[in-house]
TORNU-120426 format. One record per residue (C-alpha): residue number from 1; residue in one letter; x negated, y, z. Coordinates in nm, 3 decimals. Each point is the difference from the previous one (the first is absolute). Example, Ala and Ser with C-alpha at 12.3 -4.5 7.8 and 13.67 -1.06 7.14 Angstrom:
BEGIN
<rec n="1" res="a" u="-1.230" v="-0.450" w="0.780"/>
<rec n="2" res="s" u="-0.137" v="0.344" w="-0.066"/>
END
This chain:
BEGIN
<rec n="1" res="m" u="0.000" v="0.000" w="0.000"/>
<rec n="2" res="l" u="-0.133" v="0.346" w="-0.093"/>
<rec n="3" res="p" u="-0.057" v="0.258" w="0.275"/>
<rec n="4" res="h" u="0.288" v="0.206" w="-0.144"/>
<rec n="5" res="d" u="0.235" v="-0.301" w="0.024"/>
<rec n="6" res="q" u="-0.121" v="-0.084" w="0.350"/>
<rec n="7" res="e" u="0.081" v="0.351" w="0.120"/>
<rec n="8" res="f" u="0.350" v="-0.010" w="-0.146"/>
<rec n="9" res="a" u="0.051" v="-0.343" w="0.157"/>
<rec n="10" res="a" u="-0.117" v="0.142" w="0.335"/>
<rec n="11" res="l" u="0.243" v="0.291" w="-0.041"/>
<rec n="12" res="k" u="0.292" v="-0.238" w="-0.053"/>
<rec n="13" res="e" u="-0.112" v="-0.227" w="0.284"/>
<rec n="14" res="k" u="-0.015" v="0.290" w="0.247"/>
<rec n="15" res="l" u="0.345" v="0.113" w="-0.112"/>
<rec n="16" res="l" u="0.140" v="-0.346" w="0.064"/>
<rec n="17" res="t" u="-0.164" v="-0.007" w="0.344"/>
<rec n="18" res="m" u="0.160" v="0.336" w="0.076"/>
<rec n="19" res="s" u="0.340" v="-0.123" w="-0.116"/>
<rec n="20" res="s" u="-0.028" v="-0.308" w="0.222"/>
<rec n="21" res="l" u="-0.092" v="0.213" w="0.303"/>
<rec n="22" res="a" u="0.281" v="0.247" w="-0.067"/>
<rec n="23" res="t" u="0.258" v="-0.275" w="-0.042"/>
<rec n="24" res="t" u="-0.109" v="-0.173" w="0.320"/>
<rec n="25" res="a" u="0.009" v="0.332" w="0.187"/>
<rec n="26" res="i" u="0.364" v="0.058" w="-0.100"/>
<rec n="27" res="q" u="0.098" v="-0.355" w="0.093"/>
<rec n="28" res="n" u="-0.172" v="0.025" w="0.339"/>
<rec n="29" res="a" u="0.149" v="0.343" w="0.075"/>
<rec n="30" res="i" u="0.354" v="-0.129" w="-0.057"/>
<rec n="31" res="k" u="-0.074" v="-0.320" w="0.191"/>
<rec n="32" res="a" u="-0.133" v="0.211" w="0.290"/>
<rec n="33" res="l" u="0.331" v="0.186" w="0.002"/>
<rec n="34" res="v" u="0.228" v="-0.301" w="-0.026"/>
<rec n="35" res="e" u="-0.195" v="-0.215" w="0.247"/>
<rec n="36" res="r" u="-0.087" v="0.296" w="0.228"/>
<rec n="37" res="n" u="-0.368" v="-0.088" w="-0.026"/>
<rec n="38" res="d" u="-0.227" v="0.290" w="0.094"/>
<rec n="39" res="d" u="-0.322" v="-0.196" w="-0.063"/>
<rec n="40" res="l" u="0.102" v="-0.064" w="-0.360"/>
<rec n="41" res="a" u="0.084" v="0.368" w="-0.043"/>
<rec n="42" res="r" u="-0.350" v="0.094" w="0.112"/>
<rec n="43" res="q" u="-0.148" v="-0.243" w="-0.254"/>
<rec n="44" res="v" u="0.173" v="0.200" w="-0.272"/>
<rec n="45" res="e" u="-0.187" v="0.314" w="0.108"/>
<rec n="46" res="q" u="-0.331" v="-0.188" w="-0.015"/>
<rec n="47" res="a" u="0.077" v="-0.125" w="-0.352"/>
<rec n="48" res="d" u="0.054" v="0.361" w="-0.110"/>
<rec n="49" res="d" u="-0.370" v="0.069" w="0.061"/>
<rec n="50" res="q" u="-0.086" v="-0.279" w="-0.245"/>
<rec n="51" res="l" u="0.232" v="0.150" w="-0.261"/>
<rec n="52" res="d" u="-0.159" v="0.342" w="0.043"/>
<rec n="53" res="a" u="-0.348" v="-0.150" w="-0.043"/>
<rec n="54" res="l" u="0.105" v="-0.190" w="-0.313"/>
<rec n="55" res="e" u="0.149" v="0.316" w="-0.149"/>
<rec n="56" res="i" u="-0.337" v="0.172" w="0.038"/>
<rec n="57" res="e" u="-0.182" v="-0.297" w="-0.158"/>
<rec n="58" res="l" u="0.240" v="-0.007" w="-0.293"/>
<rec n="59" res="d" u="-0.027" v="0.374" w="-0.058"/>
<rec n="60" res="e" u="-0.380" v="-0.021" w="0.000"/>
<rec n="61" res="l" u="0.003" v="-0.290" w="-0.248"/>
<rec n="62" res="a" u="0.249" v="0.185" w="-0.222"/>
<rec n="63" res="i" u="-0.214" v="0.315" w="0.003"/>
<rec n="64" res="t" u="-0.305" v="-0.207" w="-0.097"/>
<rec n="65" res="l" u="0.192" v="-0.143" w="-0.296"/>
<rec n="66" res="l" u="0.134" v="0.342" w="-0.102"/>
<rec n="67" res="a" u="-0.349" v="0.146" w="0.004"/>
<rec n="68" res="r" u="-0.096" v="-0.231" w="-0.288"/>
<rec n="69" res="g" u="0.245" v="0.163" w="-0.239"/>
<rec n="70" res="p" u="0.233" v="-0.299" w="-0.053"/>
<rec n="71" res="v" u="0.203" v="-0.058" w="-0.315"/>
<rec n="72" res="a" u="0.365" v="0.107" w="0.011"/>
<rec n="73" res="s" u="0.143" v="-0.339" w="0.103"/>
<rec n="74" res="d" u="-0.250" v="-0.037" w="0.284"/>
<rec n="75" res="l" u="0.061" v="0.357" w="0.109"/>
<rec n="76" res="r" u="0.370" v="-0.071" w="0.033"/>
<rec n="77" res="t" u="-0.068" v="-0.315" w="0.203"/>
<rec n="78" res="i" u="-0.230" v="0.187" w="0.238"/>
<rec n="79" res="t" u="0.237" v="0.292" w="0.057"/>
<rec n="80" res="v" u="0.299" v="-0.232" w="0.053"/>
<rec n="81" res="a" u="-0.201" v="-0.211" w="0.244"/>
<rec n="82" res="m" u="-0.082" v="0.314" w="0.200"/>
<rec n="83" res="k" u="0.368" v="0.096" w="0.012"/>
<rec n="84" res="i" u="0.105" v="-0.349" w="0.109"/>
<rec n="85" res="t" u="-0.270" v="0.009" w="0.267"/>
<rec n="86" res="h" u="0.148" v="0.322" w="0.137"/>
<rec n="87" res="d" u="0.351" v="-0.148" w="0.008"/>
<rec n="88" res="l" u="-0.125" v="-0.309" w="0.184"/>
<rec n="89" res="e" u="-0.184" v="0.212" w="0.256"/>
<rec n="90" res="r" u="0.314" v="0.207" w="0.058"/>
<rec n="91" res="t" u="0.199" v="-0.323" w="0.034"/>
<rec n="92" res="g" u="-0.237" v="-0.101" w="0.277"/>
<rec n="93" res="d" u="0.062" v="0.336" w="0.168"/>
<rec n="94" res="e" u="0.374" v="-0.062" w="-0.014"/>
<rec n="95" res="a" u="-0.044" v="-0.346" w="0.154"/>
<rec n="96" res="t" u="-0.208" v="0.152" w="0.281"/>
<rec n="97" res="a" u="0.271" v="0.260" w="0.066"/>
<rec n="98" res="i" u="0.261" v="-0.277" w="0.017"/>
<rec n="99" res="a" u="-0.215" v="-0.196" w="0.245"/>
<rec n="100" res="r" u="-0.036" v="0.304" w="0.227"/>
<rec n="101" res="r" u="0.376" v="0.054" w="-0.001"/>
<rec n="102" res="a" u="0.046" v="-0.368" w="0.082"/>
<rec n="103" res="v" u="-0.216" v="0.041" w="0.312"/>
<rec n="104" res="d" u="0.216" v="0.294" w="0.107"/>
<rec n="105" res="l" u="0.320" v="-0.195" w="-0.063"/>
<rec n="106" res="n" u="-0.128" v="-0.299" w="0.194"/>
<rec n="107" res="k" u="-0.005" v="0.211" w="0.317"/>
<rec n="108" res="e" u="0.381" v="0.017" w="0.002"/>
<rec n="109" res="p" u="0.283" v="-0.251" w="-0.043"/>
<rec n="110" res="q" u="0.067" v="-0.088" w="-0.362"/>
<rec n="111" res="l" u="0.265" v="0.230" w="-0.144"/>
<rec n="112" res="k" u="0.153" v="-0.239" w="-0.254"/>
<rec n="113" res="p" u="-0.082" v="-0.320" w="-0.188"/>
<rec n="114" res="y" u="-0.265" v="0.069" w="-0.262"/>
<rec n="115" res="v" u="0.158" v="-0.095" w="-0.331"/>
<rec n="116" res="d" u="-0.029" v="0.292" w="-0.240"/>
<rec n="117" res="i" u="-0.363" v="0.083" w="0.081"/>
<rec n="118" res="p" u="-0.138" v="-0.351" w="-0.069"/>
<rec n="119" res="r" u="0.213" v="-0.005" w="-0.317"/>
<rec n="120" res="m" u="-0.148" v="0.332" w="-0.114"/>
<rec n="121" res="a" u="-0.349" v="-0.130" w="0.080"/>
<rec n="122" res="t" u="0.058" v="-0.313" w="-0.208"/>
<rec n="123" res="m" u="0.124" v="0.207" w="-0.294"/>
<rec n="124" res="a" u="-0.295" v="0.242" w="0.020"/>
<rec n="125" res="l" u="-0.250" v="-0.286" w="0.029"/>
<rec n="126" res="e" u="0.147" v="-0.178" w="-0.302"/>
<rec n="127" res="m" u="-0.027" v="0.323" w="-0.200"/>
<rec n="128" res="l" u="-0.361" v="0.047" w="0.109"/>
<rec n="129" res="n" u="-0.097" v="-0.359" w="-0.080"/>
<rec n="130" res="d" u="0.170" v="0.012" w="-0.340"/>
<rec n="131" res="g" u="-0.175" v="0.325" w="-0.090"/>
<rec n="132" res="l" u="-0.340" v="-0.139" w="0.092"/>
<rec n="133" res="d" u="0.065" v="-0.333" w="-0.171"/>
<rec n="134" res="a" u="0.098" v="0.195" w="-0.312"/>
<rec n="135" res="f" u="-0.333" v="0.184" w="0.018"/>
<rec n="136" res="v" u="-0.197" v="-0.327" w="0.017"/>
<rec n="137" res="s" u="0.203" v="-0.184" w="-0.265"/>
<rec n="138" res="r" u="0.045" v="0.302" w="-0.231"/>
<rec n="139" res="d" u="0.376" v="-0.057" w="0.020"/>
<rec n="140" res="t" u="0.173" v="0.333" w="-0.061"/>
<rec n="141" res="a" u="0.345" v="-0.162" w="-0.006"/>
<rec n="142" res="r" u="-0.055" v="-0.106" w="0.358"/>
<rec n="143" res="a" u="-0.122" v="0.349" w="0.088"/>
<rec n="144" res="r" u="0.312" v="0.155" w="-0.153"/>
<rec n="145" res="g" u="0.211" v="-0.239" w="0.203"/>
<rec n="146" res="v" u="-0.128" v="0.169" w="0.316"/>
<rec n="147" res="l" u="0.132" v="0.345" w="-0.087"/>
<rec n="148" res="p" u="0.379" v="-0.035" w="0.040"/>
<rec n="149" res="r" u="-0.042" v="-0.177" w="0.334"/>
<rec n="150" res="d" u="-0.129" v="0.324" w="0.154"/>
<rec n="151" res="k" u="0.357" v="0.131" w="-0.007"/>
<rec n="152" res="e" u="0.119" v="-0.301" w="0.199"/>
<rec n="153" res="v" u="-0.253" v="0.072" w="0.275"/>
<rec n="154" res="d" u="0.097" v="0.370" w="-0.006"/>
<rec n="155" res="a" u="0.367" v="-0.093" w="0.043"/>
<rec n="156" res="l" u="-0.073" v="-0.234" w="0.290"/>
<rec n="157" res="n" u="-0.211" v="0.267" w="0.169"/>
<rec n="158" res="k" u="0.281" v="0.257" w="-0.031"/>
<rec n="159" res="q" u="0.254" v="-0.249" w="0.135"/>
<rec n="160" res="l" u="-0.216" v="-0.075" w="0.303"/>
<rec n="161" res="q" u="-0.070" v="0.369" w="0.063"/>
<rec n="162" res="r" u="0.376" v="0.071" w="0.008"/>
<rec n="163" res="e" u="0.061" v="-0.291" w="0.236"/>
<rec n="164" res="l" u="-0.271" v="0.118" w="0.240"/>
<rec n="165" res="v" u="0.134" v="0.357" w="0.000"/>
<rec n="166" res="s" u="0.335" v="-0.143" w="0.111"/>
<rec n="167" res="y" u="-0.172" v="-0.186" w="0.284"/>
<rec n="168" res="m" u="-0.163" v="0.323" w="0.120"/>
<rec n="169" res="v" u="0.325" v="0.196" w="-0.012"/>
<rec n="170" res="e" u="0.190" v="-0.267" w="0.189"/>
<rec n="171" res="n" u="-0.271" v="-0.067" w="0.259"/>
<rec n="172" res="p" u="-0.274" v="0.262" w="0.053"/>
<rec n="173" res="a" u="-0.197" v="-0.252" w="0.208"/>
<rec n="174" res="t" u="-0.086" v="-0.177" w="-0.327"/>
<rec n="175" res="i" u="-0.155" v="0.305" w="-0.167"/>
<rec n="176" res="t" u="-0.367" v="-0.093" w="0.050"/>
<rec n="177" res="r" u="0.052" v="-0.356" w="-0.123"/>
<rec n="178" res="c" u="0.208" v="0.119" w="-0.295"/>
<rec n="179" res="l" u="-0.264" v="0.253" w="-0.105"/>
<rec n="180" res="n" u="-0.269" v="-0.269" w="0.009"/>
<rec n="181" res="l" u="0.213" v="-0.233" w="-0.212"/>
<rec n="182" res="m" u="0.078" v="0.282" w="-0.244"/>
<rec n="183" res="q" u="-0.374" v="0.059" w="-0.041"/>
<rec n="184" res="i" u="-0.064" v="-0.370" w="-0.062"/>
<rec n="185" res="s" u="0.273" v="-0.006" w="-0.263"/>
<rec n="186" res="k" u="-0.147" v="0.308" w="-0.168"/>
<rec n="187" res="r" u="-0.348" v="-0.155" w="-0.001"/>
<rec n="188" res="l" u="0.135" v="-0.310" w="-0.172"/>
<rec n="189" res="e" u="0.168" v="0.220" w="-0.259"/>
<rec n="190" res="r" u="-0.338" v="0.164" w="-0.062"/>
<rec n="191" res="i" u="-0.167" v="-0.339" w="-0.042"/>
<rec n="192" res="a" u="0.254" v="-0.074" w="-0.273"/>
<rec n="193" res="d" u="-0.094" v="0.334" w="-0.157"/>
<rec n="194" res="h" u="-0.367" v="-0.104" w="-0.001"/>
<rec n="195" res="a" u="0.096" v="-0.331" w="-0.161"/>
<rec n="196" res="t" u="0.188" v="0.195" w="-0.265"/>
<rec n="197" res="n" u="-0.305" v="0.219" w="-0.063"/>
<rec n="198" res="i" u="-0.213" v="-0.310" w="-0.052"/>
<rec n="199" res="a" u="0.251" v="-0.150" w="-0.244"/>
<rec n="200" res="e" u="0.010" v="0.325" w="-0.198"/>
<rec n="201" res="e" u="-0.380" v="0.005" w="-0.016"/>
<rec n="202" res="v" u="-0.003" v="-0.358" w="-0.129"/>
<rec n="203" res="v" u="0.232" v="0.098" w="-0.285"/>
<rec n="204" res="y" u="-0.226" v="0.296" w="-0.079"/>
<rec n="205" res="l" u="-0.312" v="-0.217" w="0.011"/>
<rec n="206" res="y" u="0.121" v="-0.270" w="-0.239"/>
<rec n="207" res="e" u="0.247" v="0.191" w="-0.220"/>
<rec n="208" res="g" u="-0.151" v="0.347" w="0.004"/>
<rec n="209" res="r" u="0.343" v="0.139" w="0.097"/>
<rec n="210" res="d" u="0.048" v="0.238" w="0.292"/>
<rec n="211" res="i" u="0.346" v="-0.085" w="0.133"/>
<rec n="212" res="r" u="-0.013" v="0.214" w="0.313"/>
<rec n="213" res="h" u="0.288" v="0.248" w="0.030"/>
<rec n="214" res="t" u="0.178" v="-0.163" w="-0.295"/>
<rec n="215" res="g" u="0.245" v="-0.205" w="0.204"/>
<rec n="216" res="k" u="-0.089" v="-0.295" w="0.217"/>
<rec n="217" res="d" u="0.152" v="-0.244" w="-0.246"/>
<rec n="218" res="a" u="-0.190" v="0.132" w="-0.302"/>
<rec n="219" res="k" u="-0.007" v="-0.252" w="-0.283"/>
<rec n="220" res="a" u="-0.259" v="-0.065" w="-0.265"/>
END
C-alpha cells in the first residue's frame, strides 16, 4: 500500500473508532439514566476525553493531507471527513451532557417510566449508524434514508417537552426533574441532527450534490 493510501486508510479507521466511541457513549448515558447508574454515567465523561483526542489526531492528519495539494476527489474526502469528525465529537458532548443530567436525576425519585427517551435514543443511534455505514459503503441511498427520520425525532422531542411542561404546571415539585428530562430530550434531538449532517455529507461526498437546506427528503 502506498503512503498516500495508508494515510487515507488511517483517516477512515480513526473515524470508525470515533463513531464506535460516540455510539457507546450514547448507549451508556441512556443506560445510566434508566438503570440509575452513576458509575456508568461517569464512564461516559471519561470517554469524551478520548473523543476529543481523536478529533485532534484526525484534524492533524487531514491538515497533513491537505498540505500536499490533493486532487479534487481526495480534497472532498478530506473535508467531509473533517466535518464528520466534528459531528462525532459534538455527539460525544451531547452524550456527556445526558450522563450529567442522569446523575442529577438519580438523586431524586424517578418521575415517570422512561419510555420516550430510550425510544428517541434508539432512533438517533440508528440514524447515526446508518449515516456512518453509508460513508464506509459509499451507499448514498442509505444516507438519504436517514434524512426524513430527523422529523420523527423532532416530533417525539416536542411531544415529550409538552408532556413535561404539563407535569411542572400540575406539580411544581417536579420542576427540577422535568427540566433535566427536557434537556436530555433536547440533547437526543441534537444527536439526530448530527446524524443528519453526516448523511448529508455522505451524499455530497459520493454524488457531488449539496442537499443541505433543500428539504430533508431531497431526492436524486
